[in-house]
Each structure stands twice: as structure tokens, then as C-alpha cells.
BAFI-3210 file (N, C-alpha, C; in Angstrom, 3 decimals, decimal comma, padded with zeros to 6 digits):
// residues 160
n [1|2|3|4|5|6|7|8|9|10|11|12|13|14|15|16|17|18|19|20|21|22|23|24|25|26|27|28|29|30|31|32|33|34|35|36|37|38|39|40|41|42|43|44|45|46|47|48|49|50|51|52|53|54|55|56|57|58|59|60|61|62|63|64|65|66|67|68|69|70|71|72|73|74|75|76|77|78|79|80|81|82|83|84|85|86|87|88|89|90|91|92|93|94|95|96|97|98|99|100|101|102|103|104|105|106|107|108|109|110|111|112|113|114|115|116|117|118|119|120|121|122|123|124|125|126|127|128|129|130|131|132|133|134|135|136|137|138|139|140|141|142|143|144|145|146|147|148|149|150|151|152|153|154|155|156|157|158|159|160]
n.u [-016,451|-015,754|-014,099|-011,878|-008,359|-007,335|-009,577|-010,126|-007,811|-007,967|-010,272|-009,499|-007,491|-008,905|-010,717|-008,938|-007,677|-009,914|-010,650|-008,379|-008,511|-010,814|-010,049|-007,654|-007,563|-005,596|-004,261|-006,141|-006,362|-004,192|-004,991|-007,362|-006,261|-004,737|-006,755|-008,012|-005,989|-005,682|-008,245|-008,477|-006,391|-007,310|-009,805|-009,352|-006,871|-006,354|-008,861|-010,761|-013,818|-015,182|-016,267|-019,559|-019,403|-016,850|-017,138|-019,104|-017,706|-015,615|-016,832|-017,648|-015,197|-014,227|-016,314|-019,515|-019,764|-017,235|-017,153|-019,035|-018,085|-017,151|-014,680|-011,127|-010,589|-013,097|-013,411|-011,277|-012,053|-014,454|-013,715|-013,628|-012,210|-010,290|-009,210|-008,577|-006,117|-004,181|-004,217|-003,437|-002,432|-003,211|-002,380|-003,288|-004,114|-001,588|000,010|-000,381|001,549|003,495|001,951|001,509|004,105|004,477|002,539|003,675|005,916|004,712|003,619|005,953|006,889|004,749|004,774|007,271|006,798|004,718|005,928|007,853|006,628|005,744|005,023|002,991|000,726|-002,205|-001,582|001,263|001,811|000,593|002,261|004,687|004,018|003,492|006,033|007,551|006,291|006,939|009,717|009,930|008,966|011,008|013,174|012,290|012,251|014,981|016,096|014,951|016,129|018,811|018,724|018,465|020,967|022,568|022,859|021,708|022,017|020,806|018,398|017,061|016,961|015,360|012,950|012,290]
n.v [-019,104|-021,606|-024,792|-026,156|-025,768|-024,578|-023,297|-021,474|-019,939|-018,747|-017,316|-015,480|-014,105|-012,921|-011,333|-009,586|-008,309|-007,098|-005,333|-003,687|-002,529|-001,008|000,798|002,061|003,663|004,021|001,615|-000,044|-001,354|-003,095|-004,712|-005,789|-007,192|-009,051|-010,545|-011,572|-013,250|-015,080|-016,208|-017,320|-019,211|-020,849|-021,808|-022,734|-023,948|-025,525|-026,585|-026,206|-025,109|-021,923|-020,622|-019,444|-017,053|-016,079|-015,778|-013,791|-011,680|-011,253|-010,644|-007,817|-006,603|-008,208|-008,818|-010,021|-011,631|-012,805|-014,307|-016,268|-017,702|-020,616|-021,481|-020,692|-018,843|-017,622|-016,567|-014,682|-012,982|-012,025|-010,443|-007,358|-004,306|-003,266|-005,504|-007,230|-006,801|-008,188|-010,859|-010,839|-012,158|-015,044|-018,358|-020,614|-022,388|-023,117|-020,963|-019,148|-018,728|-017,144|-014,873|-014,123|-013,434|-011,202|-009,590|-009,141|-007,664|-005,315|-004,511|-003,890|-001,676|000,164|000,417|001,627|004,080|005,084|005,330|007,205|009,654|012,842|013,480|011,641|009,202|007,212|006,256|006,304|004,587|002,263|001,836|001,288|-001,106|-002,743|-002,743|-004,005|-006,514|-007,442|-007,544|-009,499|-011,698|-012,032|-012,643|-015,042|-016,625|-016,541|-017,925|-020,420|-021,052|-021,124|-023,316|-025,349|-025,671|-025,791|-022,942|-020,931|-017,878|-016,653|-017,990|-017,271|-014,492|-014,396|-015,264|-013,272]
n.w [023,099|022,272|022,767|021,830|021,485|019,055|017,991|020,024|019,875|017,274|017,655|019,646|018,264|016,125|017,565|018,833|016,621|015,432|017,432|017,571|015,032|015,338|017,360|016,533|013,798|011,773|011,525|010,563|008,005|008,167|010,305|009,238|007,089|008,518|009,783|007,512|006,461|008,602|008,825|006,264|006,361|008,423|007,457|004,771|004,576|006,885|007,099|009,062|010,414|011,322|014,505|015,371|016,770|016,074|013,320|013,272|014,451|012,651|010,226|009,794|009,062|007,014|005,237|004,142|001,862|001,619|003,956|003,520|001,428|-000,471|-001,273|-001,538|-003,597|-004,005|-001,470|-001,347|-003,437|-002,427|-000,306|001,531|000,283|002,110|003,281|001,234|-000,059|001,389|000,666|-001,934|-005,074|-004,785|-005,533|-004,409|-001,325|-000,324|-000,851|001,100|003,071|001,814|001,389|004,012|004,798|003,153|004,297|006,851|006,064|005,199|007,632|009,033|007,522|007,842|010,627|011,084|009,869|011,468|013,963|013,454|013,375|014,869|018,311|020,736|020,786|020,142|017,572|017,464|019,588|018,623|016,416|017,730|019,066|016,847|015,615|017,618|017,637|015,062|015,314|017,329|015,949|014,042|015,754|016,903|014,597|013,938|016,080|015,635|013,130|013,946|015,662|013,845|012,894|010,324|009,073|006,610|005,489|003,305|003,019|005,350|004,977|002,687|003,659|005,377]
ca.u [-017,420|-015,230|-013,253|-010,642|-007,332|-007,236|-010,747|-009,938|-006,735|-008,458|-011,238|-008,763|-006,792|-009,897|-011,219|-007,876|-007,522|-011,107|-010,585|-007,321|-009,038|-011,777|-009,397|-006,569|-007,928|-004,430|-003,867|-007,339|-006,080|-003,302|-005,812|-008,247|-005,414|-004,389|-007,932|-008,207|-005,001|-005,964|-009,476|-008,164|-005,586|-008,163|-010,851|-008,982|-005,637|-006,554|-010,182|-011,614|-014,836|-015,159|-017,440|-020,505|-018,899|-015,719|-017,694|-019,803|-016,707|-014,783|-017,623|-017,598|-013,934|-013,974|-017,456|-020,351|-019,464|-016,040|-017,429|-019,878|-017,437|-016,858|-013,294|-010,214|-010,764|-014,315|-013,126|-010,445|-012,865|-015,514|-013,188|-013,675|-010,910|-009,343|-008,604|-008,237|-004,705|-003,319|-004,164|-002,762|-002,813|-002,945|-002,646|-003,931|-003,851|-000,166|000,647|-000,700|002,781|004,086|001,082|001,752|005,398|004,234|001,803|004,640|006,747|003,925|003,544|007,217|006,912|003,765|005,237|008,347|006,174|003,930|006,833|008,656|005,870|005,889|003,994|002,801|-000,688|-002,583|-000,873|002,650|001,780|000,327|003,481|005,657|003,573|003,703|007,475|007,978|005,783|007,751|011,026|009,779|008,846|012,348|013,988|011,812|012,730|016,437|016,360|014,609|017,183|020,023|018,520|018,648|022,404|023,090|022,188|021,986|021,428|019,948|017,059|016,464|016,669|014,249|011,728|011,996]
ca.v [-019,805|-022,891|-025,475|-026,609|-024,716|-023,874|-022,422|-020,386|-019,084|-017,920|-016,387|-014,405|-013,314|-012,116|-010,314|-008,600|-007,524|-006,264|-004,246|-002,773|-001,782|-000,030|001,770|002,786|003,613|003,954|000,223|-000,799|-002,255|-004,155|-005,620|-006,507|-008,145|-010,131|-011,399|-012,286|-014,331|-016,092|-016,916|-018,142|-020,355|-021,723|-022,460|-023,358|-024,723|-026,560|-027,173|-026,027|-024,062|-020,919|-020,583|-018,372|-015,817|-015,607|-015,311|-012,528|-010,640|-011,021|-010,206|-006,386|-006,249|-009,017|-008,781|-011,226|-012,510|-013,584|-015,244|-017,363|-018,336|-022,036|-021,768|-019,576|-017,833|-016,891|-015,812|-013,526|-012,096|-011,445|-009,588|-005,904|-003,808|-003,063|-006,792|-007,989|-006,625|-009,130|-012,142|-010,663|-013,090|-016,390|-019,458|-021,659|-022,295|-023,251|-019,656|-018,283|-018,378|-015,980|-013,723|-013,700|-012,744|-009,883|-008,833|-008,708|-006,594|-004,084|-004,134|-003,228|-000,345|001,019|000,673|002,622|005,360|005,541|005,680|008,356|010,893|013,635|013,282|010,299|008,916|005,861|005,865|006,013|003,376|001,161|001,610|000,628|-002,486|-003,459|-002,928|-005,024|-007,810|-007,846|-007,920|-010,771|-012,732|-012,260|-013,311|-016,425|-017,314|-016,676|-019,010|-021,665|-021,308|-021,499|-024,668|-026,286|-025,881|-025,327|-021,669|-020,262|-016,556|-016,292|-018,540|-016,412|-013,196|-014,562|-015,437|-012,071]
ca.w [022,298|021,812|023,734|021,189|021,504|017,769|017,873|020,982|019,352|016,155|018,241|020,312|017,243|015,405|018,493|019,023|015,388|015,255|018,418|017,134|013,881|015,858|018,227|015,851|012,383|010,882|011,323|010,182|006,888|008,653|011,105|008,311|006,372|009,447|009,933|006,242|006,397|009,613|008,466|005,087|006,814|009,230|006,667|003,505|004,698|007,901|006,909|010,239|010,316|012,389|015,372|015,046|017,364|015,271|012,043|013,544|014,746|011,468|009,072|009,470|008,408|005,816|004,332|004,211|000,715|001,943|005,045|003,043|000,268|-000,323|-001,617|-001,304|-004,644|-003,680|-000,248|-001,717|-004,275|-001,611|000,761|001,421|-000,197|003,206|003,621|000,018|-000,409|002,109|-000,016|-003,221|-006,140|-004,298|-006,439|-003,629|000,118|-000,003|-001,044|002,243|003,794|001,125|001,658|005,391|004,800|002,573|005,304|007,858|005,490|005,256|009,044|009,373|006,887|008,505|011,997|011,011|009,547|012,606|015,052|013,039|013,511|016,091|019,322|021,269|020,926|019,739|016,364|017,823|020,412|017,702|015,650|018,622|019,266|015,591|015,436|018,567|017,169|013,914|015,842|018,036|014,908|013,492|016,768|016,964|013,393|014,031|017,027|014,944|012,145|014,684|016,181|012,735|012,728|009,037|008,826|005,348|005,657|002,179|003,298|006,378|004,346|001,753|004,441|006,147]
c.u [-016,933|-014,362|-011,928|-009,624|-007,236|-008,392|-010,645|-008,890|-007,233|-009,480|-010,560|-008,069|-007,757|-010,436|-010,191|-007,730|-008,716|-011,078|-009,528|-007,826|-010,022|-011,087|-008,357|-006,809|-006,740|-004,006|-005,054|-007,100|-005,149|-004,096|-006,748|-007,464|-005,033|-005,557|-008,161|-007,250|-005,316|-007,216|-009,224|-007,377|-006,473|-009,146|-010,323|-007,674|-005,822|-007,913|-011,101|-012,601|-014,739|-016,406|-018,321|-019,977|-017,742|-016,223|-018,348|-018,803|-015,889|-015,561|-017,581|-016,304|-013,721|-015,099|-018,213|-020,086|-018,249|-016,371|-018,289|-019,273|-017,079|-015,411|-012,446|-010,384|-012,002|-014,158|-012,357|-011,246|-013,926|-015,035|-013,431|-012,293|-009,865|-008,628|-008,061|-006,758|-003,818|-003,208|-003,503|-003,315|-002,475|-003,297|-003,360|-003,556|-002,376|000,594|000,373|000,546|003,466|003,255|001,297|003,086|005,243|003,474|002,766|005,541|005,996|003,784|004,802|007,298|005,975|004,212|006,326|007,779|005,420|004,812|007,614|007,935|006,126|004,757|003,905|001,319|-000,963|-001,788|000,574|002,728|001,538|001,540|004,544|005,288|003,808|005,182|008,007|007,509|006,606|009,144|010,964|009,668|010,209|013,249|013,590|012,333|014,240|016,814|016,046|015,671|018,463|019,910|018,701|020,120|022,965|022,346|022,653|021,256|020,521|018,533|016,333|016,065|015,485|012,913|011,310|012,467]
c.v [-021,146|-023,500|-025,929|-025,470|-023,926|-022,893|-021,235|-019,406|-018,196|-016,918|-015,205|-013,507|-012,399|-011,010|-009,212|-007,707|-006,606|-005,079|-003,215|-001,913|-000,705|001,106|002,643|002,709|003,473|002,509|-000,662|-001,776|-003,386|-005,185|-006,432|-007,546|-009,320|-011,094|-012,211|-013,468|-015,445|-016,894|-017,813|-019,381|-021,362|-022,513|-023,275|-024,135|-025,852|-027,241|-027,060|-024,889|-023,138|-021,027|-019,416|-017,036|-015,236|-015,075|-013,940|-011,393|-010,275|-010,391|-008,702|-005,959|-006,993|-008,951|-010,098|-012,169|-013,378|-014,662|-016,422|-018,092|-019,788|-022,403|-020,512|-018,475|-016,984|-016,040|-014,542|-012,509|-011,373|-010,515|-008,107|-005,425|-003,638|-004,351|-007,532|-007,929|-007,706|-010,477|-012,045|-011,594|-014,515|-017,432|-020,598|-021,521|-022,396|-021,941|-018,703|-017,874|-017,181|-014,728|-013,212|-012,971|-011,338|-008,999|-008,303|-007,597|-005,268|-003,599|-003,379|-001,824|000,620|001,380|001,735|004,001|005,932|005,996|006,945|009,680|011,588|013,310|011,840|010,104|007,491|005,377|005,488|004,737|002,151|000,819|000,904|-000,842|-003,310|-003,731|-004,006|-006,416|-008,327|-008,275|-009,273|-011,922|-013,055|-013,002|-014,782|-017,219|-017,525|-017,808|-020,360|-022,034|-021,763|-022,923|-025,722|-026,566|-025,291|-024,056|-021,095|-018,933|-016,164|-016,845|-017,672|-015,081|-013,295|-014,657|-014,168|-010,859]
c.w [021,813|022,904|023,137|021,175|020,195|017,596|018,828|020,447|018,216|016,680|018,905|019,296|016,501|016,307|018,691|017,795|015,166|016,219|018,042|015,980|014,327|016,598|017,516|014,342|011,422|010,601|010,942|009,047|007,299|009,446|010,214|007,522|007,243|009,618|008,666|006,135|007,389|009,285|007,256|005,493|007,551|008,361|005,497|003,535|005,711|007,782|008,109|010,000|011,523|013,247|014,934|015,568|016,537|013,935|012,210|013,770|013,511|010,307|008,789|008,762|007,102|004,793|004,346|003,045|000,995|002,973|004,600|001,853|000,572|-000,634|-001,456|-002,344|-004,372|-002,433|-000,590|-002,520|-003,457|-000,517|000,487|000,981|000,908|003,594|002,407|-000,322|000,210|001,413|-001,380|-004,275|-005,725|-005,337|-005,722|-002,169|000,482|-000,187|000,123|003,025|003,153|001,371|003,079|005,511|004,232|003,558|006,367|007,336|005,515|006,695|009,435|008,781|007,593|009,920|012,006|010,739|010,743|013,765|014,725|013,227|014,831|017,057|019,781|021,527|020,494|018,534|016,670|018,649|019,537|016,860|016,469|018,827|018,000|015,343|016,375|018,143|015,990|014,363|016,551|017,045|014,315|014,481|016,876|015,781|013,439|014,982|016,379|013,914|012,836|015,220|015,095|012,459|011,461|008,634|007,496|005,377|004,502|002,354|004,321|005,761|003,403|002,489|005,162|005,425]
res [x|x|x|x|x|x|x|x|x|x|x|x|x|x|x|x|x|x|x|x|x|x|x|x|x|x|x|x|x|x|x|x|x|x|x|x|x|x|x|x|x|x|x|x|x|x|x|x|x|x|x|x|x|x|x|x|x|x|x|x|x|x|x|x|x|x|x|x|x|x|x|x|x|x|x|x|x|x|x|x|x|x|x|x|x|x|x|x|x|x|x|x|x|x|x|x|x|x|x|x|x|x|x|x|x|x|x|x|x|x|x|x|x|x|x|x|x|x|x|x|x|x|x|x|x|x|x|x|x|x|x|x|x|x|x|x|x|x|x|x|x|x|x|x|x|x|x|x|x|x|x|x|x|x|x|x|x|x|x|x]
***
């Protein structure tokens, strides 16, 4: 539904998260939180509006009040409870990075719990995928920190 790379990326992310939420109920809140963070970043940090298709796909998880909000506070207040937790007590768009870090920490906890269970099904598979994604994020960040040269582990630990 869009030609700009940023619009295509948010569209793919929202579609993926919505599909995961539908297929694996245990990660529904994680997926809703991910969509909330991405939509908040897109609309209130970068100032880009969402395509009609993305809005339509995100609305069932986020809620219509959130999707029609004019500011971040109204967006957070209008979110469905399953997504609201991810934004926490944001003071403004610049706090989205801290909210995203908190989201990743919850992903790691949930993934560990899902993988620890007996058997192998959608939940275990979802936990493995989430754990791998969190690990990939840490590796990417470690490579970026290493490229900077002056590595201060306390900065890396604080971010992750």
C-alpha cells in the first residue's frame, strides 16, 4: 500500500505482529506492545502518517481511540490494555527508546518462560524465535559498540 521504504517497513512490521498475535495467543501482548511502540515512533517521533492499510491492520490490537489520537499522550491513553503496558509512563516521544528497551526485556523473560515448558508447539516455537531475535539485537548492539572503539560495558549493560 506504499512506495516509500519507511512506509513499507512499518506496514510489514505491523502485519507480522498482527499475524503473530492471531496465531500464538501467548505472545499477543508482546505483539500488541511492539505495534504500539512502532506506531508511536512513526507518528509522534518521525511525524509520518500511517497508510490506510496499516491503520486498518493495527486498529484491532491498538484500539480506535489510539489510532485517531492527535498526540502521544492521547495515543497511550487510547490504547487497549494489551498494548498500553509497552508505553508505560512516557514523558514524551524521546522516551520511546527506554520503552523499547523495557519491551525487549519483557520479550526475553517471556521467551525464556515459553522455551522452558515441556513439549514442542506454537508456544515453544514462538519462544525460540523471540529468544533468537533478542540475541540478534544484542549481537548487533555489541558490534556497534565495538566499532565505536571506546567500549564502556556499563553503557552496554544499561541499554540491554
